[in-house]
C-alpha positions as CSV (number, residue, x, y, z in Angstrom):
1,L,-0.2,0.4,0.4
2,T,1.3,3.4,-0.9
3,I,0.0,6.8,0.2
4,T,0.5,9.4,-2.0
5,A,-0.8,13.4,-1.5
6,G,-3.2,11.6,1.3
7,V,-4.4,9.3,-1.2
8,A,-4.5,5.5,-0.9
9,K,-3.1,3.0,-3.5
10,R,-3.0,-0.3,-3.2
11,T,0.2,-1.5,-5.5
12,T,0.4,-5.5,-3.4
13,T,-2.3,-8.0,-3.6
14,C,-2.7,-10.8,-1.2
15,T,-4.7,-13.7,-2.0
16,F,-7.9,-14.4,1.2
17,Y,-7.3,-11.0,2.2
18,F,-9.5,-7.7,1.8
19,I,-7.6,-4.9,2.2
20,F,-8.8,-1.4,3.9
21,T,-8.0,2.1,2.3
22,G,-4.8,3.2,5.2
23,T,-4.5,0.1,6.3
24,G,-0.4,-1.2,6.0
25,S,-0.6,-4.7,5.8
26,A,-1.9,-6.8,2.9
27,T,-2.4,-9.5,5.6
28,K,-3.6,-7.5,8.1
29,F,-7.5,-8.2,7.5
30,P,-8.1,-11.8,6.6
31,C,-11.6,-12.7,5.6
32,L,-13.9,-13.5,8.6
33,P,-14.3,-17.1,10.5
34,G,-17.1,-18.5,8.5
35,T,-15.4,-17.7,5.2
36,Y,-12.7,-17.7,2.8
37,S,-11.7,-17.1,-1.1
38,S,-9.2,-17.3,-3.6
39,R,-9.3,-13.9,-5.1
40,T,-7.0,-11.7,-4.6
41,D,-8.5,-8.4,-5.6
42,L,-10.8,-7.6,-2.3
43,F,-11.6,-4.5,-0.3
44,N,-14.0,-5.7,1.8
45,A,-15.2,-8.6,4.1
46,S,-18.7,-9.2,2.0
47,Q,-16.5,-10.4,-0.6
48,C,-15.6,-13.4,1.4
49,D,-17.5,-16.9,0.6
50,I,-19.6,-18.4,3.2
51,C,-17.7,-21.9,3.7
52,D,-19.8,-24.6,2.3
53,E,-22.3,-26.4,4.2
54,G,-20.2,-30.0,5.4
55,K,-17.9,-27.7,5.7
56,Y,-15.6,-26.0,8.6
57,C,-14.0,-22.2,7.9
58,P,-11.7,-20.4,10.3
59,G,-10.7,-17.9,8.3
60,G,-8.3,-16.1,6.4
61,E,-7.4,-19.3,4.0
62,A,-8.6,-19.9,0.5
63,A,-9.9,-22.5,0.7
64,P,-12.8,-24.0,3.0
65,R,-9.8,-25.9,6.1
66,G,-12.2,-29.1,5.7
67,S,-15.1,-31.4,5.9
68,C,-17.1,-31.6,9.2
69,P,-15.7,-34.3,11.0
70,P,-18.1,-37.5,12.6
71,G,-19.9,-36.5,15.5
72,F,-20.2,-33.1,13.9
73,Y,-22.3,-31.1,11.5
74,C,-21.5,-28.7,9.9
75,P,-24.0,-25.6,8.3
76,R,-22.9,-23.3,6.1
77,G,-21.2,-20.8,7.6
78,T,-19.5,-22.5,10.1
79,R,-16.5,-21.6,11.8
80,V,-14.9,-24.4,13.5
81,A,-14.9,-28.7,13.2
82,E,-16.6,-28.9,16.7
83,Q,-19.1,-25.8,16.4
84,F,-22.4,-28.1,15.7
85,P,-21.9,-31.7,17.7
86,C,-24.5,-34.1,16.9
87,P,-26.9,-33.2,20.3
88,N,-27.3,-36.0,23.4
89,G,-29.5,-39.1,22.4
90,T,-27.3,-39.0,18.7
91,Y,-24.7,-40.0,17.0
92,N,-23.1,-39.6,13.3
93,P,-20.2,-41.6,11.9
94,D,-19.4,-39.5,8.7
95,F,-17.7,-36.7,7.8
96,G,-19.1,-33.9,5.4
97,R,-22.6,-33.9,7.3
98,S,-24.6,-29.9,7.5
99,R,-27.4,-31.0,9.4
100,Q,-28.8,-31.6,12.4
101,D,-31.0,-34.3,11.4
102,Q,-28.4,-35.9,9.6
103,C,-27.1,-36.9,13.0
104,K,-28.8,-40.9,13.8
105,N,-30.2,-42.3,16.5
106,C,-28.8,-43.9,19.5
107,T,-29.4,-48.0,18.8
108,Q,-31.5,-49.6,21.9
109,G,-29.0,-50.9,24.8
110,H,-26.1,-48.5,23.9
111,F,-26.5,-44.6,24.7
112,C,-24.8,-41.2,22.9
113,E,-23.6,-38.2,24.5
114,K,-23.2,-35.1,22.7
115,G,-20.6,-35.7,19.8
116,T,-20.6,-39.2,19.9
117,V,-19.3,-40.7,16.5
118,Q,-20.9,-43.8,17.6
119,P,-22.6,-45.4,20.2
120,A,-21.6,-47.4,23.3
121,P,-23.2,-49.9,25.3
122,C,-25.0,-49.9,28.2
123,S,-23.0,-50.9,31.2
124,I,-23.9,-53.9,32.8
125,G,-26.5,-54.4,34.9
126,K,-28.4,-51.4,34.0
127,S,-32.0,-51.0,33.4
128,G,-32.3,-50.9,29.6
129,C,-31.3,-48.2,27.1
130,K,-34.2,-47.1,24.8
131,V,-33.6,-45.5,21.1
132,G,-32.6,-42.1,21.8
133,A,-31.0,-42.3,24.6
134,Y,-27.9,-41.3,26.4
135,D,-25.6,-42.3,29.8
136,V,-23.4,-39.7,31.1
137,K,-22.4,-41.4,34.2
138,S,-22.7,-45.3,34.1
139,M,-19.7,-46.0,32.2
140,F,-18.0,-44.5,35.6
141,D,-20.0,-45.7,38.4
142,A,-22.5,-48.9,38.0
143,S,-25.0,-47.4,40.5
144,V,-26.7,-45.0,37.7
145,P,-29.4,-45.8,35.8
146,C,-29.0,-44.5,32.2
147,I,-31.0,-41.2,31.7
148,Y,-33.9,-41.5,28.2
149,L,-33.8,-38.5,26.3
150,W,-37.5,-38.3,24.4
151,L,-37.4,-36.0,21.5
152,V,-40.1,-33.9,23.2
153,G,-37.2,-33.1,25.4
154,K,-38.4,-34.6,28.6
155,S,-35.6,-37.2,30.9
156,Y,-36.6,-39.8,32.8
157,I,-34.3,-41.9,34.5
158,G,-35.0,-45.5,34.6
């Protein structure tokens, strides 16, 4: 950036950054988290692309950083891989999921905490976990029964 007689001119370009008039560094203002750009002629954050569904974008990069990891889902504009975990009572074994409804219900006899990749079996001697259940403490404490979470959001202790 060169300033001559109070007028700023861009003399260099930069990849995936936008430049404000008067900015001393071409890399001072990266595309914001949840966005990316491979363009070199940006001058405003609104010119950055919104992160694609199933991907995450921490900002300041030419492309989405990666696919959403198992246990999580990434809607459009996701900033970090672990921003949207599958909720309690569900799991996700796949990469690149973009919606919460793509998280699968936990299977009977298993529990699924928030961000679960694969259902874990309920501890021996517990009342049987039902579909959509999660068990927070039974793997650590044999005296704690499974907690059932139903789609209507009510909890029951078995």
